[in-house]
C-alpha positions in Angstrom: 96.8 10.3 -3.7 95.1 8.3 -0.9 92.0 9.7 0.5 91.7 9.1 4.3 90.7 10.9 7.7 93.0 13.4 9.4 93.9 10.9 12.0 95.6 8.7 9.4 97.8 11.4 8.3 101.3 11.8 9.9 101.0 15.2 11.7 104.3 16.4 12.9 105.2 18.1 16.2 105.9 21.8 15.4 104.5 25.3 15.4 100.9 25.2 14.3 98.9 28.8 12.8 95.6 29.0 11.8 94.9 31.2 8.7 91.5 32.1 8.5 89.8 34.3 5.8 87.9 37.4 6.6 86.4 40.2 4.7 87.1 43.7 6.3 85.0 46.5 5.7 87.8 48.9 5.1 85.4 51.8 4.9 82.9 50.0 2.6 81.0 46.9 2.7 82.7 44.3 0.9 79.6 42.1 0.3 77.4 42.5 -2.7 74.0 40.8 -3.4 74.5 38.1 -5.9 71.3 37.0 -7.8 73.3 33.8 -9.1 71.8 30.8 -7.9 73.2 27.7 -5.8 73.7 24.5 -7.7 71.1 21.7 -6.9 73.3 19.7 -5.0 74.7 22.6 -2.9 71.1 23.9 -2.4 70.4 20.7 -0.9 73.5 20.4 1.4 72.6 24.3 2.8 68.9 23.5 3.4 69.8 20.0 5.4 72.6 22.1 7.4 69.8 24.9 8.3 67.2 22.2 9.2 69.6 19.9 11.2 72.5 22.0 12.8 74.3 18.3 13.5 74.6 17.7 9.8 75.9 21.3 9.4 79.1 19.9 11.2 81.9 17.5 10.2 81.1 17.2 6.5 84.4 18.6 5.0 86.8 17.5 2.5 90.3 18.7 2.5 94.2 18.0 1.7 97.3 18.0 3.2 100.8 18.6 1.8 104.4 19.7 2.2 106.2 22.8 0.8 110.0 22.6 0.9 111.9 25.3 2.8 111.0 27.4 5.6 107.7 29.1 5.8 107.7 32.8 4.7 104.6 34.0 6.5 104.0 37.1 4.4 104.5 35.3 1.1 102.1 32.5 2.4 99.6 34.9 3.3 99.4 36.8 0.0 99.4 33.5 -1.6 96.0 32.4 0.1 94.6 35.9 -0.7 95.5 35.2 -4.3 94.0 31.5 -4.5 90.5 32.7 -2.7 90.3 35.5 -5.2 91.0 32.9 -8.1 88.0 30.9 -7.0 84.9 32.9 -6.8 82.7 30.4 -5.0 85.0 30.6 -1.8 84.2 34.3 -1.8 80.5 33.7 -1.6 77.6 32.6 1.0 74.4 31.8 0.4 71.9 31.4 3.4 68.1 31.0 4.0 66.0 34.2 4.4 63.9 34.2 7.8 60.5 33.3 7.2 60.4 32.6 3.5 63.2 30.1 3.3 64.6 31.4 0.2 68.3 31.2 -0.6 70.0 34.6 -0.6 73.6 34.9 -2.0 76.1 37.4 -1.4 79.6 37.8 -2.9 82.8 39.5 -1.8 84.4 41.4 -4.7 88.1 40.1 -5.8 90.8 41.6 -3.4 88.6 42.1 -0.6 89.5 38.9 1.4 92.3 38.9 3.7 93.5 35.9 5.5 94.4 36.5 9.1 97.0 34.2 10.9 97.1 33.1 14.5 100.2 31.3 15.5 99.7 29.0 18.5 103.4 28.4 19.3 105.5 25.2 19.1 104.1 21.6 20.4 106.2 19.0 21.0 103.2 16.6 20.7 101.8 15.5 17.3 98.6 14.1 18.9 98.0 17.7 20.3 98.4 19.1 16.8 96.0 16.7 15.0 93.4 16.9 17.7 93.6 21.0 17.5 93.5 20.5 13.5 90.6 18.3 13.9 88.7 20.7 16.2 89.6 23.8 13.9 88.1 22.1 10.8 85.2 20.6 12.4 84.2 24.1 13.7 85.2 26.3 10.8 83.4 24.6 7.9 79.7 24.8 8.8 78.0 26.0 5.6 75.7 27.9 7.4 78.2 30.8 8.0 81.2 32.2 5.9 84.0 31.3 5.6 83.2 27.4 5.5 86.9 26.9 5.2 90.1 27.3 6.7 94.0 26.6 6.3 96.4 25.7 9.0 100.5 25.3 8.6 102.6 23.1 11.0 106.4 23.9 11.0 108.5 21.0 12.2 111.6 21.3 14.5 113.6 21.4 11.4 112.1 24.4 9.8 114.5 24.4 6.9 113.4 21.1 5.7 109.5 21.8 4.7 106.4 22.9 6.6 102.9 21.2 6.0 99.9 23.0 4.6 96.4 21.7 5.7 93.2 22.9 4.0 89.4 21.9 4.9 86.3 23.2 3.4 82.6 22.2 3.7 81.5 19.6 1.0 79.2 22.5 -0.3 82.3 24.3 -1.6 84.5 21.5 -3.1 84.1 17.9 -4.3 87.1 15.2 -4.2 88.6 16.5 -7.5 88.7 20.1 -6.3 90.9 19.0 -3.1 93.5 17.3 -5.2 94.2 20.3 -7.1 95.0 22.3 -4.2 98.7 21.5 -3.4 99.8 22.3 -6.9 97.9 25.8 -6.8 98.8 27.0 -3.5 102.6 26.0 -4.1 102.6 27.6 -7.3 101.1 31.0 -5.8 103.7 30.7 -2.9 106.6 30.4 -4.7 105.2 33.4 -7.1 105.0 35.6 -4.2 108.1 34.5 -2.4 110.3 34.2 -5.6 108.6 36.6 -8.0 108.2 33.7 -10.8 105.2 33.2 -12.9 102.9 30.7 -11.3 101.8 29.4 -14.5 98.0 28.6 -13.9 95.5 28.3 -16.4 92.4 30.7 -16.0 89.2 28.9 -14.4 85.8 29.6 -14.4 83.3 30.3 -11.6 81.4 27.6 -9.8 78.6 30.4 -9.3 78.4 30.7 -13.2 78.4 27.0 -13.5 75.6 26.9 -10.9 73.6 29.4 -13.0 74.2 27.4 -16.3 73.1 24.4 -14.7 69.7 25.8 -13.5 69.2 27.4 -16.9 69.7 23.9 -18.2 67.8 21.9 -16.0 64.9 24.2 -16.6 64.5 23.1 -20.2 64.0 19.3 -18.9 60.7 17.3 -18.7 60.1 14.5 -16.3 60.0 12.1 -19.2 63.7 12.5 -19.3 65.5 9.2 -19.6 67.5 9.8 -16.4 64.0 9.6 -14.4 63.3 6.5 -15.7 66.7 5.1 -15.0 66.3 6.0 -11.3 62.7 4.8 -11.3 63.7 1.7 -12.4 66.5 1.0 -9.8 64.0 2.2 -7.2 61.3 0.1 -8.1 63.6 -3.0 -7.7 64.5 -1.7 -4.3 61.2 -1.0 -3.1 61.6 2.7 -2.8 65.1 2.5 -1.5 68.5 2.9 -3.0 70.8 -0.1 -3.3 72.8 -1.4 -0.1 75.9 -2.8 0.4 75.7 -6.8 -0.9 77.3 -8.4 2.1 75.5 -8.4 5.7 76.7 -5.4 7.8 74.9 -6.9 10.9 73.0 -4.8 13.3 73.6 -1.1 12.9 73.6 1.6 15.7 70.3 3.2 15.9 72.0 6.5 16.6 74.7 8.9 15.1 78.3 6.7 15.4 81.6 8.0 13.7 82.2 5.6 10.8 85.8 3.6 10.2 87.5 3.7 7.3 90.3 1.8 5.4 92.9 2.6 2.8 94.7 0.0 0.6 97.2 0.1 -2.5 96.1 -2.5 -4.5 98.2 -2.2 -7.9 101.2 -0.5 -8.5 101.7 1.8 -11.5 102.5 -1.2 -13.9 99.9 -3.5 -12.6 97.4 -0.8 -13.0 98.5 -0.1 -16.7 98.2 -3.9 -17.3 94.7 -3.9 -15.8 93.7 -1.0 -17.9 95.3 -2.7 -21.3 93.5 -6.0 -20.4 90.1 -3.7 -20.2 91.0 -2.0 -23.4 91.6 -5.4 -25.3 88.2 -6.3 -24.5 86.7 -3.2 -25.8 86.0 -1.2 -22.2 87.5 1.1 -19.6 89.2 0.6 -16.4 86.1 1.5 -14.1 84.1 -1.1 -16.1 86.9 -3.6 -15.2 86.7 -3.0 -11.6 83.2 -2.9 -11.6 83.0 -6.3 -13.1 85.3 -7.4 -10.3 82.9 -6.0 -7.7 80.1 -7.8 -9.2 82.0 -11.0 -9.0 82.8 -10.5 -5.0 79.2 -9.6 -4.5 78.1 -12.9 -6.3 80.8 -15.0 -4.6 80.3 -13.5 -1.2 76.9 -12.7 -0.7 75.0 -14.6 -3.6 74.0 -11.3 -5.1 72.6 -11.8 -8.6 73.0 -8.2 -9.9 75.6 -5.4 -9.1 74.0 -2.4 -7.6 75.3 0.9 -6.5 75.5 4.5 -6.9 78.2 6.1 -8.6 79.2 9.8 -8.5 80.4 11.5 -11.7 81.9 15.0 -12.6 79.9 17.5 -14.3 82.8 19.5 -15.2 81.5 19.7 -19.0 83.3 22.7 -20.4 87.1 23.5 -20.5 86.6 26.5 -17.9 85.5 24.2 -15.0 88.5 21.9 -15.4 90.4 23.6 -12.7 87.6 25.1 -10.7 87.1 24.9 -7.0 83.5 23.6 -6.7 81.0 20.6 -6.1 80.9 19.7 -9.7 79.4 16.0 -9.2 76.3 14.2 -10.1 75.3 10.7 -9.3 73.9 7.9 -11.2 72.8 4.2 -10.4 74.8 1.6 -11.7 72.9 -1.8 -12.2 73.7 -5.0 -14.1 72.7 -8.5 -13.9 75.7 -11.0 -12.8 74.3 -14.5 -13.5 74.6 -16.1 -16.9 77.9 -14.4 -17.7 79.9 -16.5 -20.1 83.1 -14.8 -19.4 84.9 -12.3 -17.2 84.5 -10.0 -20.6 80.7 -10.5 -20.5 80.8 -8.9 -17.1 82.8 -6.1 -18.2 80.8 -5.5 -21.2 77.6 -5.4 -19.0 79.2 -3.0 -16.7 80.5 -0.8 -19.3 77.0 -0.2 -20.7 76.1 1.0 -17.3 78.6 3.3 -17.1 78.1 4.7 -20.5 74.3 5.1 -19.5 75.4 6.8 -16.2 77.3 9.7 -17.8 74.2 11.3 -19.2 72.1 10.5 -16.2 74.5 12.2 -13.6 74.4 15.3 -15.6 70.7 15.3 -14.5 70.8 16.7 -10.6 69.6 13.8 -8.4 67.6 16.3 -6.2 65.7 17.3 -9.3 64.8 13.7 -10.2 63.7 13.2 -6.5 61.3 16.3 -7.0 60.0 14.6 -10.2 59.7 11.1 -8.7 58.1 12.7 -5.5 60.8 10.8 -3.2 64.1 11.5 -1.6 65.9 8.3 -0.9 69.4 8.3 0.5 72.4 6.5 -0.9 73.5 3.5 0.8 76.3 2.1 -1.4 78.4 4.4 -3.3 81.4 3.3 -5.5 83.2 6.4 -6.7 86.1 6.3 -9.5 88.4 8.9 -10.3 91.7 9.0 -12.8 93.8 11.4 -11.0 97.0 10.6 -13.3 96.8 13.7 -15.2 96.2 16.2 -12.3 98.9 19.1 -12.5 102.2 17.8 -10.5 100.4 14.7 -9.5 103.9 12.7 -10.3 105.1 14.9 -7.1 102.4 13.8 -4.5 104.5 11.2 -2.8 107.5 13.7 -2.5 105.1 16.3 -1.2 103.3 13.7 1.3 100.0 15.0 -0.1 96.8 13.3 0.8 93.1 14.0 0.2 91.5 14.2 3.6 87.6 13.6 4.8 85.9 14.5 7.9 84.5 11.9 10.2 81.1 10.7 9.0 78.0 9.5 11.1 76.0 7.4 8.7 75.3 3.7 8.0 76.2 4.2 4.4 79.2 2.2 2.8 81.3 4.3 0.4 84.2 2.9 -1.7 86.7 5.1 -3.7 88.6 3.6 -6.6 91.4 6.4 -7.4 93.8 5.8 -10.2 96.9 7.7 -9.7 100.5 7.8 -11.2 101.6 5.6 -8.5 99.1 2.9 -8.9 95.5 2.2 -7.5 94.2 3.0 -4.2 90.9 1.7 -2.6 89.4 3.7 0.1 86.5 3.0 2.2 84.4 4.2 4.9 81.5 2.0 6.9 79.5 1.6 10.1 82.1 1.4 13.1 80.8 -2.2 14.2 82.8 -5.3 13.9 80.3 -7.0 11.6 80.5 -4.4 9.1 84.3 -3.5 9.7 84.9 -7.6 9.0 82.3 -7.4 5.8 83.9 -4.5 4.0 87.8 -5.5 5.0 86.8 -9.1 3.3 85.1 -7.4 0.3 88.1 -5.0 -0.4 90.5 -8.0 0.1 88.8 -10.2 -2.3 88.3 -7.2 -4.7 91.9 -6.8 -4.7 92.8 -10.5 -5.3 90.7 -10.4 -8.3 92.3 -7.3 -9.9 95.5 -8.8 -9.3 94.4 -12.2 -10.9 92.8 -10.1 -13.7 96.6 -8.7 -14.1 98.3 -12.0 -14.0 96.1 -13.9 -16.2 94.4 -11.3 -18.4 90.9 -12.5 -17.0 89.2 -13.8 -13.9 87.7 -17.0 -13.4 83.9 -17.0 -12.3 82.3 -18.8 -9.5 79.4 -21.0 -10.2 76.8 -18.2 -8.7 78.0 -16.2 -11.8 77.8 -18.8 -14.5 74.7 -20.7 -13.9 
């Protein structure tokens, strides 16, 4: 599944309908006071949004996908109600209390949320529909109010063929893994309502329970935890800053500016399998192999003697969280020396050691680490890896025209996603929208692609002199 902005998705002409959750009183207040805390990363997002209204907008993730056949509006509305009941985090809202600044949570009981629809009529312009969707999601996903998520559908001129579902939610409610679960669940629940069949969905845990569990677990940690030492070492090498993209991005804007993005399929399914086999033969995993290739790129194009980045890793550490919707993500530094490597296998091994160290470190919230270190640096170069091959119905994504979506971003960081899917490997990136930064990131991804292809073809990668010396 590709991970792109909405403007890169093939929005069609057709009838656009908004589907917005509500919590009607129906004679009794549907909200109850909920003592469960927010997760560390969610609290950070909420406080940032309350402090800086600009940051409270346009930080959403979402998805788009097709469902075959004409839209049965009543069945679709009931399916959305059931889906929201299934994921408690979507029925909850935490806000800051006036003065004290404490986060207080309220939650809606199951069965009390209703999705209202508003049809906007047929539009002959795909661009007009795209602009409407962009405005809807940018305006309806601020975490400072509920709901911070919304749906839309577009029925094309040939309504018997398929309709497209669009979903977006503020990052406080979802992560990248969450949004790739949405298509299969909504489709299954819709067919259950329309055709009376069993949706066959596994039970899922509540993100609110996960958050409470995380607070209890972290409350038992001490500041001499290895994760603190790992982050301290990275910050000391960076003079208090987190790693930055190795290539020169040029002069960056001194004001908020929308980033650019790219998406490229770099390996097909067979080549992705071959790359994974090559990594296993030398005793390590796919991600370590990709990081080794990135380390070569940084050394070859920028003379970097280390590979340094921040990587997100999931915190779904129990079966109950596997299908849950929430922000189950921690981050960890990845840092290893590049020079003096005797072979590509040596670089993969160095990367693998860091991936192994990153996994337990990512389970310790970065926000807690920052408190322990008395600092709050921002990630500047982020490399994300997800293996999405075993997501339910992942093999159907091309037929459903399914894609993960992200909002515009207004920062100067560089983020690279490496996603392994049943169709192959997709690399996506977002970066500052300047000519220099665009050229640098495109050059980086192009070389990364060629190295991964070389590894597939020969079983290894040649090392430049900047690495071997």
